N, C-alpha and C positions, 0 to 999 in steps of 0.2 A: 384781892390781890394774891393773894397765897393760894389759890383751888385755878387761877390764869392764869400765873408761871406755872404749874404742875402741867398743869395742861400742854402747853408748849415745850415742855421737857417730851411732853411723853408723844408729843407730836414728832417734834423731831427725831426721835427713837427710831419711828414706826419711821420716818422718812429713809436714815440711813438702812435698817436691815433695807427700804424697799428697793436699794440702790446698790446694794453690796449684791441681793439676789441676781437684780441683771445682768449686772455681768458677769456673775460665773457662768450665767446661761450666755452668755457671749462668747467667754472663751472655747470652753465647751463644745457650742455650732460650729468655732472655727478651725477648730482641730477635728474632729471629728465628723466621718463622710456623711454625708446623711442616709438612710435605712435603703433608700429605693437604688441608689448605687451600690451601696454593698451589699441585696439582694443581687444585680443585672451581673458584677464579677465571678462571684460562684456561682450561676446559671448557666452562664457565658466562657466559661471557663473549661475547654477540653479536660477531660479525666486523661491519666495516663493508659489507659487499656485503649483508649485508642488509639494517643499514636502509637502504637505499638501493633497493635493491630487491623490497622489501618493502610492496604494496598494503593504502591505507589499507579498513578496513572497512566496506565499507554498508551503512546499518540496512537492516533490513528491514522492508515497507509494515505498514502494520496489516492486519490483515484485514476485509474489507467484513464485514455482518452480511447474510445474503441477503437482496433485499427489497429494501435500502435505496440510497436513489437518489448513483447514483455522479457526479464533480463531471465537468460539459463540458469536452472542451484546450479552449484559449486557440489560436483558430485567425486572428485577425488581421482576420479580414471584419468589417466594423460588419456588423447586418442588419439592414436596409431595412423602415423603416412601410409601414404601406400607403397613407399621404399620398405618397408617392414616386414617382418616378418612372417609370410603368406599371402600376402599382396601381391597380385596377379600384371603383371610389367605388358606395355602393349610398343612396335613399333622396333623402326632400329635402330642399335644403340652400335657403336666398332670401342674396340677393347682391346687395350699390351699389350704384348707380353712384356711381363718383368722377370728379368733374365736374373733375376737376387735374391727371386722364391721360386723360381725353376728349375731344371732337369731336365736332360735329353743322357738316354746312356742306352749302353748297347750289351747283352747278357748271351754269351755264346762256353760251350761245356766240352772243355778238354781232359785230358792224358796228360796229367801231367808224376812225374817222378813217381807211374805205376797207381795212379791211383784216381781218381773225377776231378776236377776241380772246373770252378764254373768263374768266368773270366771275364771282368765289368767294365766297361770302360763311360767315363762319365764327362759334361760338361753341364758348366751353363751359361758359354756364353750363347745364348738363341737368346735371338729378336721375331717378333711379326706380328701382326693383326687377325682376331676375328671378328668378323663383324656378322652380329647376330641380330635377325629378323625373327624379335617377334608372335609377330601380330602368321608368323609361318613360318615356321623354324627348318623346314625344310632346304628355304635357301637361302641359310645362314652361310659364312664363307671363309675361311680360314687357309690364311697360309704366315708358313715358319720355314725360316733358316737359321741352320745350326753350324757352327764355326768350327770344323774339324782340327781346326790347328791344335787348338786347349782339350782334345779330347784325353783323359787321362784315364790308365790302367793301374794296377798295383807296383808294378815298379819301374824305373826307369829303359831296361830292356825291354821290355815288350813298348813302352811311347817312344822310345827309337824305328823301334819293328813297324810299326803301325805305320807312323809320317810316312818314313824312308819306300818301303815294297809294298805295302798292304793298299792305303786308302794313297800314295804319295800326294801327300798336302804340301810339297816344295812347289807342284806346280799350277799354276795359280787356279784354271777351272776347274781344279781337286780341292778348294780350300772348304767351300759347304756343303753343303747337305742342307733339302730342301725339297719340303711336305706344301704341297696346295694342292687345295678341297676343292675335287665335284661336285659331289654331293652330301648330304648327310642324312639319316633313315631310323628310324629308332625315339628321338625325342617326343614329350609329350606336343597335345596345340599351344597350349601356353604353359610358360616360363613363370613359375613360383617360388620369392627369393627365400632362401633359404631350404630349398626344397633340393634332395636329389634325386637328376633324372642321367640317365642311361644313356647311349647312341653309338650310333655307327656309323663313321664318318669313312668313305670313300677319294683317292686323290692318286696323282704323282709325285713319287716319290724318286731323288736324279739325285747318284751320288757318279762321281767321277764321269760325268757324260754319261752314263745310264737310266734312263729311266723311266720308270716299273709301276705297274699301277698295283697299292696296297689298300687294304681296307685293314684300317684301325675300331677296335671293341673300347669304349671309357665310357667312364659317367664321374658329373660334373655338378657342381651345385653354384648358383649366383646366389650369393653369399650376401652382395647389398645388390641394388639394379646397378651401382659399378664397378662390381667385383667381381668374376668368376674365374673357379675355383676347380683342379681338374684331374682327372690321368688317363691315360690311352698308350694299347700297347697291341703288336701284331707279329707274326712270326714271319722271319723269311727268310730263306738260300741266299749267304752272305755272297756263293759264287755264281747268284745273277750279276753283282757291279761287281766284282772283285772275286779276284787268288793270291791266292801264300804261295808263295815261290819257291819256297823250302820252310821249314820244321825248326825247331833249335835242336840237339840230340834228346832234351828231358821230354818232349813232348811227345807224342807216341801218336796220338792221335789228336782233329780235333774237326767236330761238329759239321754239317753243312745250315743245317737248324742252329738260325741269331732270331733270337728276339727284341726288340725294336720298342721303347719307355719314351712318355714323356710323362712327368708332372705339372703340373704351367699355373702358372695364377696373371693373370688376363689386369688390365683395369684398365678405367676411363682416364682422357684426358679434359 
């Protein structure tokens, strides 16, 4: 009887031990990942070096269809237009004199109080137009009118003398001088923007009802395709157009040779 009870106790202890071992195994399996899963995490995670050295993937450019226009590369260099410096122009253009930027004048030498003296008379009251044939520069035309009533010299006495006695601008037909070109020579076959060129221009010059043919030597530059700047001059005997009735006592003599000059700016409209 005692032996049977002892056997039952031993069996009970053994069963309790087995149950406790099984419970520990279940807890361990529930809280720890399988070994295979751990191995997969370790081997598949990218290393730090791989993250740093891996180059970004560049997108491949889209293929252009055959014959399609290719985009032009940006060079940063501006493209010059035909109106910029050095461009050759062709065709006919009409330019108009700008009075506020132009001036007509005469220069004549005299002996004043025993000393040589140059008398200069100037005016900006002029108008006119220049028809420039840039295909054939010899066909260009020029017509300029100067208001002589505004001609000023170095003092009031001289101004009064030239208006009343020499040019007699009080008469309606004597108030202007006009130059109308008949021919132009010496110009280049083509006119380039920004380049200075020389020329000779001949035509009829009229003052006080007298008309004479004069030739001016000049130079000009087409600053832009619609702005012309230049100068021209000639020598003429003033006695061919008028005379000086009398000289004031302080003037011993006046040279017959006189210089006519014009500085002009003409622009398109």
